[in-house]
Wavefront OBJ file of the C-alpha trace (Angstrom):
o trace
v 31.132 -243.312 -153.253
v 31.735 -239.669 -152.530
v 29.401 -237.576 -151.001
v 28.862 -235.893 -154.451
v 28.674 -238.865 -156.349
v 24.966 -239.211 -154.187
v 23.719 -236.090 -155.902
v 20.684 -236.386 -157.698
v 22.289 -235.343 -160.703
v 25.234 -238.531 -160.559
v 22.759 -241.392 -160.487
v 19.066 -239.686 -160.135
v 17.095 -243.188 -160.350
v 18.938 -244.925 -157.290
v 18.127 -240.858 -155.729
v 14.748 -241.435 -156.036
v 14.325 -244.428 -155.757
v 15.948 -244.647 -152.195
v 14.072 -241.032 -151.641
v 10.782 -242.509 -152.731
v 11.544 -245.165 -150.305
v 11.997 -243.709 -147.011
v 8.926 -241.260 -147.763
v 7.458 -245.038 -148.101
v 8.103 -246.138 -144.859
v 7.430 -243.444 -142.867
v 3.856 -243.330 -144.249
v 3.707 -247.155 -143.878
v 4.173 -246.587 -140.080
v 1.524 -243.917 -139.985
v -1.130 -246.302 -141.219
v 0.488 -248.790 -138.900
v -0.013 -247.151 -135.671
v -3.887 -245.769 -137.079
v -4.705 -249.699 -137.152
v -3.148 -250.697 -134.154
v -3.402 -248.411 -131.626
v -6.305 -248.802 -128.817
v -7.018 -245.007 -127.385
v -9.771 -243.225 -129.690
v -7.193 -239.376 -129.490
v -4.391 -242.011 -130.916
v -6.349 -244.203 -134.126
v -9.106 -241.567 -134.483
v -8.175 -238.433 -133.665
v -4.915 -238.932 -135.240
v -2.564 -237.327 -133.016
v 0.320 -238.985 -133.816
v 4.102 -238.851 -135.624
v 6.194 -241.039 -137.326
v 9.833 -240.167 -138.961
v 12.991 -241.847 -139.656
v 16.514 -240.382 -138.441
v 19.962 -241.469 -139.555
v 22.712 -242.498 -137.245
v 23.655 -239.132 -136.222
v 19.874 -238.361 -134.946
v 19.202 -235.900 -137.957
v 15.689 -236.791 -139.733
v 15.651 -238.578 -143.238
v 11.995 -238.495 -143.584
v 8.967 -237.709 -142.080
v 5.677 -238.885 -142.367
v 1.868 -236.990 -143.251
v 0.959 -236.656 -139.714
v 1.066 -233.752 -137.310
v 3.252 -231.416 -138.088
v 3.972 -229.596 -134.872
v 5.647 -232.269 -133.440
v 8.579 -233.194 -135.989
v 10.556 -230.760 -135.513
v 11.206 -231.011 -132.188
v 12.557 -234.922 -133.075
v 15.696 -233.505 -133.078
v 16.202 -231.972 -129.835
v 14.431 -235.438 -128.454
v 16.873 -237.819 -130.052
v 19.867 -235.545 -128.564
v 18.611 -236.476 -124.852
v 18.560 -239.871 -125.859
v 21.677 -239.959 -127.507
v 23.335 -237.904 -123.722
v 21.548 -240.635 -121.860
v 22.936 -243.664 -123.461
v 25.672 -242.585 -125.611
v 27.033 -245.826 -126.866
v 25.063 -247.943 -124.901
v 22.357 -248.726 -127.575
v 21.901 -251.839 -128.245
v 20.100 -254.059 -130.982
v 16.555 -254.600 -129.529
v 16.520 -251.703 -127.394
v 13.818 -249.240 -127.810
v 14.235 -245.847 -125.898
v 10.829 -243.250 -124.704
v 10.996 -239.883 -122.945
v 8.280 -237.329 -122.268
v 10.520 -234.988 -120.336
v 9.658 -231.127 -121.512
v 13.044 -230.222 -119.731
v 14.706 -232.931 -121.598
v 13.954 -232.902 -125.400
v 9.941 -233.392 -124.397
v 7.377 -231.074 -125.178
v 4.587 -231.976 -122.682
v 3.739 -235.115 -120.549
v 1.186 -237.142 -122.860
v 3.473 -237.417 -125.833
v 5.612 -240.243 -125.834
v 8.880 -240.359 -127.773
v 9.328 -243.600 -128.685
v 13.213 -244.228 -130.552
v 13.865 -247.838 -131.985
v 18.016 -247.767 -132.795
v 18.130 -249.324 -136.226
v 21.732 -251.861 -136.134
v 23.066 -253.292 -139.358
v 26.154 -255.538 -139.780
v 26.566 -254.956 -135.887
v 26.643 -251.192 -136.166
v 24.345 -248.189 -135.349
v 22.800 -247.022 -139.002
v 19.573 -244.845 -137.547
v 16.285 -244.820 -135.603
v 12.681 -245.431 -136.025
v 10.452 -242.945 -133.877
v 6.907 -242.974 -133.078
v 5.588 -239.851 -131.245
v 1.989 -239.880 -129.764
v -0.333 -238.066 -127.601
v -1.176 -240.627 -124.737
v -5.045 -240.233 -123.486
v -3.408 -240.114 -119.789
v -0.314 -239.413 -117.695
v -1.551 -239.232 -114.412
v -1.347 -236.021 -112.532
v -3.937 -233.588 -110.734
v -6.608 -233.958 -113.619
v -7.924 -236.562 -115.979
v -5.829 -236.456 -119.671
v -2.882 -235.012 -118.090
v -3.306 -231.700 -120.359
v -5.143 -229.009 -117.784
v -4.398 -225.292 -118.741
v -4.322 -224.549 -115.041
v -1.787 -226.471 -113.455
v 1.365 -224.234 -112.392
v 4.093 -226.241 -112.373
v 5.091 -229.683 -113.930
v 5.208 -232.142 -111.012
v 1.209 -232.072 -111.102
v 1.060 -232.708 -114.649
v 1.541 -236.672 -114.281
v 4.144 -239.008 -115.303
v 7.541 -237.452 -116.155
v 9.766 -240.124 -118.118
v 13.435 -238.932 -118.865
v 14.680 -241.576 -121.610
v 14.564 -244.642 -120.459
v 14.893 -248.425 -122.132
v 11.485 -249.670 -122.360
v 13.196 -252.721 -123.791
v 16.818 -254.064 -123.303
v 18.332 -256.142 -126.188
v 14.314 -257.154 -126.703
v 13.301 -257.917 -123.483
v 10.663 -255.463 -122.163
v 11.404 -253.028 -118.978
v 9.034 -254.919 -116.743
v 9.308 -252.243 -113.555
v 8.947 -249.534 -115.813
v 5.918 -251.183 -117.356
v 4.699 -251.337 -113.587
v 4.636 -247.675 -112.932
v 2.732 -246.590 -115.761
v 0.294 -248.843 -114.540
v 0.260 -247.463 -111.065
v 0.506 -243.827 -112.452
v -2.169 -244.004 -115.109
v -5.686 -243.767 -115.023
v -6.516 -245.669 -118.028
v -3.622 -248.054 -118.360
v -5.081 -250.664 -120.673
v -5.164 -247.548 -122.952
v -2.040 -246.171 -122.813
v 0.492 -249.093 -122.307
v -1.653 -250.696 -125.651
v -0.706 -247.486 -127.429
v 2.738 -248.112 -126.388
v 2.769 -251.648 -127.913
v 1.075 -249.924 -130.783
v 4.674 -247.096 -130.869
v 6.421 -250.804 -130.466
v 4.848 -252.550 -133.044
v 5.708 -249.501 -135.658
v 8.787 -248.758 -134.755
v 9.551 -252.751 -135.384
v 7.621 -252.210 -138.453
v 9.540 -249.498 -139.922
v 12.759 -251.513 -138.200
v 12.241 -253.461 -141.090
v 11.518 -252.047 -143.762
v 14.783 -249.152 -143.045
v 17.138 -252.558 -142.830
v 15.872 -253.685 -146.457
v 17.410 -250.363 -147.807
v 20.768 -250.971 -146.404
v 20.522 -255.180 -147.411
v 19.830 -254.191 -151.057
v 22.071 -251.283 -150.990
v 24.570 -251.877 -148.434
v 25.669 -249.052 -145.812
v 27.743 -247.023 -147.270
v 25.389 -246.422 -150.238
v 23.139 -245.598 -148.091
v 24.371 -243.048 -146.001
v 25.706 -241.156 -149.314
v 22.418 -241.163 -150.253
v 21.407 -240.043 -147.083
v 24.020 -237.280 -146.804
v 23.291 -236.145 -150.475
v 18.975 -236.043 -149.425
v 19.672 -233.927 -146.910
v 21.937 -231.647 -149.154
v 18.896 -231.543 -151.455
v 16.710 -230.199 -149.478
v 18.947 -227.554 -147.686
v 19.718 -226.940 -151.371
v 16.379 -226.520 -152.227
v 15.243 -224.764 -149.508
v 18.093 -221.379 -149.471
v 17.660 -221.612 -153.456
v 14.122 -220.710 -152.526
v 14.393 -218.417 -149.721
v 17.124 -216.557 -151.686
v 14.214 -215.191 -153.634
v 13.030 -213.491 -150.880
v 13.343 -209.893 -150.006
v 16.121 -209.181 -147.390
v 14.938 -207.342 -144.348
v 13.687 -208.153 -141.482
v 9.815 -208.022 -140.317
v 8.013 -208.477 -137.213
v 4.454 -209.575 -136.039
v 3.171 -209.890 -133.177
v 0.215 -211.886 -132.098
v -1.714 -212.834 -128.730
v -3.170 -215.226 -126.358
v -5.826 -214.281 -124.634
v -4.112 -215.422 -120.783
v -3.114 -217.978 -118.930
v -6.244 -219.302 -117.093
v -5.345 -217.548 -114.177
v -5.122 -213.669 -115.740
v -6.760 -212.233 -118.477
v -4.249 -210.112 -119.009
v -2.841 -210.457 -122.882
v -0.168 -212.723 -123.743
v 2.190 -211.444 -126.668
v 4.099 -213.661 -128.697
v 7.010 -211.278 -130.886
v 8.199 -213.265 -134.018
v 10.959 -210.749 -135.976
v 12.583 -212.945 -139.176
v 15.614 -211.886 -140.945
v 15.754 -212.562 -144.494
v 19.435 -212.920 -145.409
v 20.905 -214.595 -148.665
v 19.487 -218.333 -148.151
v 19.409 -217.596 -144.494
v 16.479 -217.552 -142.096
v 16.520 -216.312 -138.524
v 13.441 -216.211 -136.179
v 14.060 -214.392 -132.734
v 11.100 -214.555 -130.268
v 12.842 -211.655 -128.390
v 9.875 -209.606 -127.363
v 7.483 -212.436 -126.213
v 5.730 -212.997 -122.720
v 7.971 -213.921 -119.720
v 6.582 -217.322 -118.473
v 3.458 -217.945 -116.868
v 1.916 -219.785 -114.184
v -0.506 -221.233 -116.354
v 0.266 -224.586 -118.175
v 0.849 -222.899 -121.571
v 4.392 -222.692 -121.765
v 6.308 -223.861 -124.705
v 9.314 -225.427 -124.750
v 12.222 -224.317 -127.278
v 12.271 -227.370 -128.944
v 8.245 -226.848 -129.571
v 8.965 -223.614 -130.766
v 11.339 -224.711 -132.985
v 9.123 -227.447 -134.697
v 6.660 -224.562 -135.078
v 8.759 -222.454 -136.860
v 10.093 -224.985 -138.906
v 6.347 -225.762 -139.971
v 5.248 -222.214 -141.149
v 8.598 -221.729 -143.523
v 8.101 -224.873 -144.795
v 4.363 -224.011 -145.083
v 5.190 -221.001 -147.724
v 7.708 -223.071 -149.338
v 6.382 -223.596 -153.115
v 9.374 -226.160 -153.634
v 9.222 -230.153 -153.125
v 11.929 -229.821 -151.213
v 12.070 -233.258 -148.911
v 10.824 -232.772 -145.121
v 14.212 -233.566 -143.577
v 16.930 -231.974 -141.507
v 18.448 -230.504 -144.322
v 15.295 -227.884 -144.405
v 16.171 -227.267 -140.691
v 19.961 -226.363 -141.477
v 18.069 -222.726 -143.190
v 16.781 -221.824 -140.281
v 18.203 -220.566 -136.998
v 15.816 -219.938 -134.230
v 15.915 -218.427 -130.378
v 13.628 -217.240 -127.352
v 15.003 -215.808 -124.551
v 15.469 -218.307 -121.586
v 12.581 -217.656 -118.845
v 10.026 -216.907 -121.859
v 6.878 -218.719 -122.102
v 8.380 -219.811 -125.211
v 11.841 -221.255 -122.841
v 10.661 -221.559 -120.065
v 13.036 -222.507 -116.862
v 11.814 -225.870 -114.753
v 8.625 -226.046 -113.082
v 6.628 -224.028 -115.147
v 3.630 -226.555 -116.340
v 3.481 -226.747 -120.411
v 0.415 -229.452 -120.593
v -1.099 -226.963 -123.164
v 1.664 -225.717 -124.490
v 0.026 -227.114 -128.078
v -2.203 -223.455 -127.626
v 0.982 -221.758 -127.840
v 2.743 -223.850 -130.703
v -0.896 -222.531 -132.801
v 0.052 -219.200 -131.984
v 3.667 -219.302 -132.547
v 2.106 -220.778 -136.002
v -0.073 -217.953 -137.078
v 2.886 -214.968 -135.759
v 5.183 -216.497 -138.058
v 2.861 -216.408 -140.448
v 1.812 -212.696 -139.586
v 5.583 -211.924 -140.471
v 5.667 -214.352 -143.348
v 3.067 -212.287 -144.824
v 5.016 -209.198 -145.504
v 7.726 -211.037 -146.831
v 5.756 -213.840 -149.505
v 2.023 -212.393 -149.506
v 0.624 -214.659 -152.033
v 1.578 -217.375 -150.355
v 0.040 -216.992 -146.754
v -3.593 -217.349 -145.836
v -5.270 -215.090 -143.107
v -5.457 -216.404 -139.173
v -7.103 -219.868 -138.994
v -9.230 -220.686 -135.820
v -6.454 -220.167 -133.447
v -5.744 -224.249 -133.017
v -7.892 -226.584 -131.831
v -10.156 -226.896 -128.813
v -9.744 -229.232 -126.566
v -12.737 -230.500 -124.431
v -11.588 -233.223 -121.762
v -14.157 -234.883 -119.440
v -12.845 -237.832 -117.098
v -14.703 -239.352 -114.648
v -16.169 -242.934 -113.579
v -19.115 -244.954 -115.588
v -21.900 -245.222 -113.779
v -22.335 -249.093 -114.477
v -18.804 -250.700 -113.963
v -17.242 -248.011 -112.052
v -14.562 -248.056 -114.481
v -12.875 -244.500 -115.461
v -13.501 -242.954 -118.769
v -11.405 -240.391 -120.178
v -12.795 -238.157 -123.165
v -10.265 -236.015 -124.932
v -11.756 -234.294 -127.811
v -10.072 -231.928 -130.421
v -12.502 -229.865 -132.143
v -10.654 -228.883 -135.655
v -11.966 -225.774 -137.077
v -11.000 -223.345 -140.030
v -8.545 -221.802 -142.432
v -8.010 -218.016 -143.308
v -9.317 -216.779 -146.383
v -6.164 -217.240 -149.243
v -5.022 -215.151 -152.017
v -7.678 -216.772 -154.157
v -9.831 -218.888 -152.669
v -12.007 -218.791 -149.634
v -11.104 -220.272 -146.159
v -12.043 -224.199 -145.649
v -14.182 -225.221 -142.596
v -14.730 -228.043 -140.781
v -10.868 -229.204 -141.614
v -7.647 -229.259 -139.448
v -5.231 -226.507 -138.660
v -2.416 -226.457 -141.026
v -0.007 -227.270 -138.246
v -1.940 -230.997 -136.850
v -3.460 -233.053 -139.714
v -5.746 -234.128 -137.367
v -9.458 -235.524 -137.667
v -12.627 -234.601 -135.871
v -13.777 -237.278 -133.789
v -17.044 -238.644 -135.356
v -20.240 -237.869 -133.325
v -21.153 -241.670 -133.344
v -17.507 -243.004 -131.769
v -18.456 -240.087 -128.934
v -21.726 -241.590 -127.878
v -20.878 -244.881 -128.225
v -17.906 -244.917 -126.270
v -18.174 -242.523 -123.853
v -21.291 -241.073 -121.357
v -21.701 -237.978 -123.354
v -24.720 -236.586 -125.993
v -23.603 -234.187 -128.734
v -26.557 -232.230 -129.090
v -25.198 -230.130 -131.597
v -21.957 -230.343 -134.180
v -21.705 -227.697 -137.231
v -21.116 -225.000 -138.905
v -21.398 -221.292 -136.655
v -22.758 -218.788 -139.007
v -21.745 -215.346 -140.070
v -18.322 -216.501 -137.737
v -16.190 -216.017 -141.142
v -13.956 -213.027 -141.159
v -15.322 -210.686 -144.652
v -12.851 -210.581 -147.173
v -12.793 -210.769 -150.926
v -12.207 -214.356 -150.167
v -13.784 -214.910 -146.836
v -12.055 -217.431 -143.893
v -13.905 -220.665 -143.259
v -16.641 -221.030 -140.377
v -16.271 -222.539 -137.114
v -17.649 -224.968 -135.510
v -19.995 -225.618 -132.787
v -19.965 -228.919 -131.073
v -22.134 -228.853 -127.620
v -22.093 -231.658 -124.737
v -24.123 -233.042 -122.931
v -22.995 -235.276 -119.816
v -24.586 -238.526 -118.954
v -22.102 -239.679 -116.314
v -23.358 -238.922 -112.417
v -20.369 -236.335 -112.627
v -16.787 -235.448 -114.391
v -14.237 -233.092 -114.237
v -14.348 -230.882 -117.272
v -11.590 -229.123 -118.926
v -11.171 -226.781 -121.460
v -8.544 -225.353 -123.565
v -9.821 -222.387 -126.422
v -8.584 -219.485 -126.997
v -9.621 -216.707 -128.773
v -12.185 -215.476 -126.785
v -10.763 -211.949 -126.590
v -8.563 -211.614 -129.934
v -9.834 -212.443 -133.088
v -8.022 -214.222 -135.572
v -6.662 -211.834 -138.226
v -7.294 -210.845 -141.484
v -4.849 -209.645 -144.168
v -4.724 -206.842 -147.034
v -8.090 -205.632 -145.893
v -10.080 -208.689 -144.709
v -11.788 -208.600 -141.177
v -10.977 -210.683 -138.605
v -12.653 -213.723 -137.703
v -15.494 -214.044 -135.251
v -14.549 -214.623 -131.305
v -15.132 -218.232 -129.337
v -17.706 -218.332 -127.309
v -18.077 -220.902 -124.447
v -21.177 -221.495 -122.400
v -22.351 -223.292 -119.811
v -25.800 -225.184 -119.706
v -27.102 -222.774 -122.642
v -30.732 -224.348 -122.160
v -31.078 -223.066 -118.421
v -29.154 -220.544 -116.309
v -26.579 -220.073 -119.155
v -23.358 -219.195 -118.240
v -20.770 -218.000 -120.313
v -17.273 -219.505 -119.023
v -13.426 -218.141 -119.990
v -11.521 -220.115 -122.741
v -9.559 -221.802 -120.253
v -11.362 -223.984 -117.734
v -11.424 -226.691 -114.951
v -14.628 -227.602 -113.166
v -17.001 -230.941 -111.953
v -19.849 -230.617 -114.014
v -22.873 -233.263 -113.119
v -25.411 -235.414 -114.819
v -27.438 -233.562 -117.544
v -25.362 -230.456 -117.548
v -23.882 -229.457 -121.398
v -20.984 -227.279 -122.629
v -22.051 -225.276 -125.741
v -18.574 -224.342 -127.617
v -18.825 -221.671 -130.534
v -15.425 -221.609 -132.177
v -13.536 -218.742 -133.860
v -13.927 -218.041 -137.546
v -11.221 -217.252 -139.918
v -9.875 -214.489 -141.349
v -10.290 -213.058 -144.400
v -8.353 -212.041 -147.090
v -8.397 -208.703 -149.307
v -10.929 -206.054 -149.418
v -15.079 -207.495 -148.277
v -16.237 -204.778 -150.822
v -14.476 -206.487 -153.603
v -15.907 -209.947 -153.044
v -18.173 -210.928 -155.969
v -21.822 -210.840 -154.972
v -22.927 -213.968 -156.360
v -20.324 -215.849 -153.813
v -22.067 -213.641 -151.040
v -25.468 -215.090 -152.604
v -24.428 -218.951 -152.611
v -23.019 -218.326 -148.793
v -26.151 -216.776 -148.182
v -28.217 -219.719 -149.556
v -25.738 -222.202 -148.207
v -26.727 -220.447 -144.275
v -23.090 -220.082 -144.121
v -23.799 -216.278 -143.665
v -26.963 -214.207 -143.364
v -28.802 -211.547 -145.070
v -27.565 -209.037 -142.787
v -23.750 -210.556 -142.388
v -23.786 -210.083 -146.218
v -25.239 -207.093 -146.613
v -23.353 -205.546 -143.104
v -19.821 -206.913 -144.170
v -20.069 -207.232 -147.836
v -22.455 -204.575 -148.900
v -24.612 -207.068 -150.959
v -28.181 -206.459 -150.731
v -29.698 -210.107 -151.472
v -33.613 -210.385 -152.909
v -35.910 -213.091 -151.429
v -34.909 -215.587 -153.914
v -31.056 -214.884 -152.915
v -29.938 -212.990 -156.128
v -28.244 -210.244 -155.631
v -29.229 -206.791 -156.573
v -26.970 -205.103 -158.473
v -27.880 -201.900 -158.412
v -28.885 -201.673 -154.642
v -25.346 -203.635 -154.276
v -23.493 -200.940 -155.858
v -24.915 -197.785 -154.305
v -24.239 -199.502 -151.010
v -20.850 -200.549 -151.731
v -20.313 -196.874 -152.930
v -21.494 -195.522 -149.595
v -19.671 -197.863 -147.561
v -16.477 -196.706 -149.386
v -17.149 -193.115 -149.012
v -17.446 -193.757 -145.573
v -14.107 -195.278 -144.867
v -12.481 -192.009 -146.078
l 1 2 3 4 5 6 7 8 9 10 11 12 13 14 15 16 17 18 19 20 21 22 23 24 25 26 27 28 29 30 31 32 33 34 35 36 37 38 39 40 41 42 43 44 45 46 47 48 49 50 51 52 53 54 55 56 57 58 59 60 61 62 63 64 65 66 67 68 69 70 71 72 73 74 75 76 77 78 79 80 81 82 83 84 85 86 87 88 89 90 91 92 93 94 95 96 97 98 99 100 101 102 103 104 105 106 107 108 109 110 111 112 113 114 115 116 117 118 119 120 121 122 123 124 125 126 127 128 129 130 131 132 133 134 135 136 137 138 139 140 141 142 143 144 145 146 147 148 149 150 151 152 153 154 155 156 157 158 159 160 161 162 163 164 165 166 167 168 169 170 171 172 173 174 175 176 177 178 179 180 181 182 183 184 185 186 187 188 189 190 191 192 193 194 195 196 197 198 199 200 201 202 203 204 205 206 207 208 209 210 211 212 213 214 215 216 217 218 219 220 221 222 223 224 225 226 227 228 229 230 231 232 233 234 235 236 237 238 239 240 241 242 243 244 245 246 247 248 249 250 251 252 253 254 255 256 257 258 259 260 261 262 263 264 265 266 267 268 269 270 271 272 273 274 275 276 277 278 279 280 281 282 283 284 285 286 287 288 289 290 291 292 293 294 295 296 297 298 299 300 301 302 303 304 305 306 307 308 309 310 311 312 313 314 315 316 317 318 319 320 321 322 323 324 325 326 327 328 329 330 331 332 333 334 335 336 337 338 339 340 341 342 343 344 345 346 347 348 349 350 351 352 353 354 355 356 357 358 359 360 361 362 363 364 365 366 367 368 369 370 371 372 373 374 375 376 377 378 379 380 381 382 383 384 385 386 387 388 389 390 391 392 393 394 395 396 397 398 399 400 401 402 403 404 405 406 407 408 409 410 411 412 413 414 415 416 417 418 419 420 421 422 423 424 425 426 427 428 429 430 431 432 433 434 435 436 437 438 439 440 441 442 443 444 445 446 447 448 449 450 451 452 453 454 455 456 457 458 459 460 461 462 463 464 465 466 467 468 469 470 471 472 473 474 475 476 477 478 479 480 481 482 483 484 485 486 487 488 489 490 491 492 493 494 495 496 497 498 499 500 501 502 503 504 505 506 507 508 509 510 511 512 513 514 515 516 517 518 519 520 521 522 523 524 525 526 527 528 529 530 531 532 533 534 535 536 537 538 539 540 541 542 543 544 545 546 547 548 549 550 551 552 553 554 555 556 557 558 559 560 561 562 563 564 565 566 567 568 569 570 571 572 573 574 575 576 577 578 579 580 581 582
């Protein structure tokens, strides 16, 4: 069968069966991780990803998991192939986490299992998981204030965890001795391993049913199909060059704003993305590897596409991404990168800001700025055993062209989940004293942004190290087309006694009874706030999402005692507010 024979038009039924088989395999792999992982960060927060690659390392299908991971797989598998070449065999499993050899940051361990059929390499099953600790100077290995990669933990180049089916006992022992919670870390590694094997079995069934030549041909057709659909959509966009700049508040050492600038060039069916003008690499750990920058860029473009193009490497062919070497988006060794996820979220915000100039109806205003990470590490007072809580607070979307932003939901870059209060309190020495929507945090607009969340932790252990990674304390999530920005993030230590405002990036020791209250930023609004339907404003006020004062000051809506809009007073107030704009 030739390449052209594998087009969906030659045999659309077989094409659809194979395409859907790939999608089903990666989704089954995702469910398998959820069922078998040991740590809450993987099993319940869902910080992991699954994918299938062909023998060249090209992504064939990816699950509906953490989207920011998956565009980094090509660079990671390239490092594996460079390290081992033809020295891959049935039963081998390769892992790596080195950001300077294809990885993202040390907690994210890539696992690759080569798939062999009739003695020939045919592809790879891949699982990426965020591990709750990789050793280093702080519990969780995710601190914003590390200054070089060597402080951040156990750094693993591409190495075989299993060789011809036999475990690498030396590497397992190194994990045991270098991480704080080896039972959880090794348990999650074994979950990844079991999932790669399960994906391999399903992958092989396709080869057994159709034969290697046919499957390979349909893979080529599937990649070409995704590329064709992507180019067709981009061709409908106006050619030109579009730029947008957003900021990170600081790197934890300096409050100096850190710019991220994206310039997108649309030319026919191709996009060029250039991050020239972004900040040079910084002292703190928010530098991002180029592989992660590529992933965030691919994801941003995919978010605004209408077409049902498969999520595979064919999409990547249409997008070129570059960032200057030595910038925070392509740092030189030994720059620290542990908290690079924050930068990934801001890349997405920046990309969407530029894309809003190209396809305005398909882009929403900025969300909360990415999840907030609260990490508490210490020792259980009863058993002396270490505990590491890595909690990720997922908040709000921005307003959209015809709908409000959503609250209490994962950032579009993530596909993750908020950890239930019951799980937190049952498994860790903390008490959650508040968890809910943050009133008035939404950006006003014809379609308002989603509300940020408020979460308050009280430590019950004798002491712990607190790490906080948040942002948008100084640069609010932007609104679009007249929409207003969302509220800024606020962090307060011990709000009930000697309240202390603390920065967005923090590492410090706390004691029993200390508490942290995190007020997350809200999403930006979309469109003129004075065009919002007063009835919708009234519903938000009745639901206590906004206050009466917010309704009046931001939307120009006057509410009666029973929350009904006063039509005449509202019209007069809005007329006066519009007059003040001119």
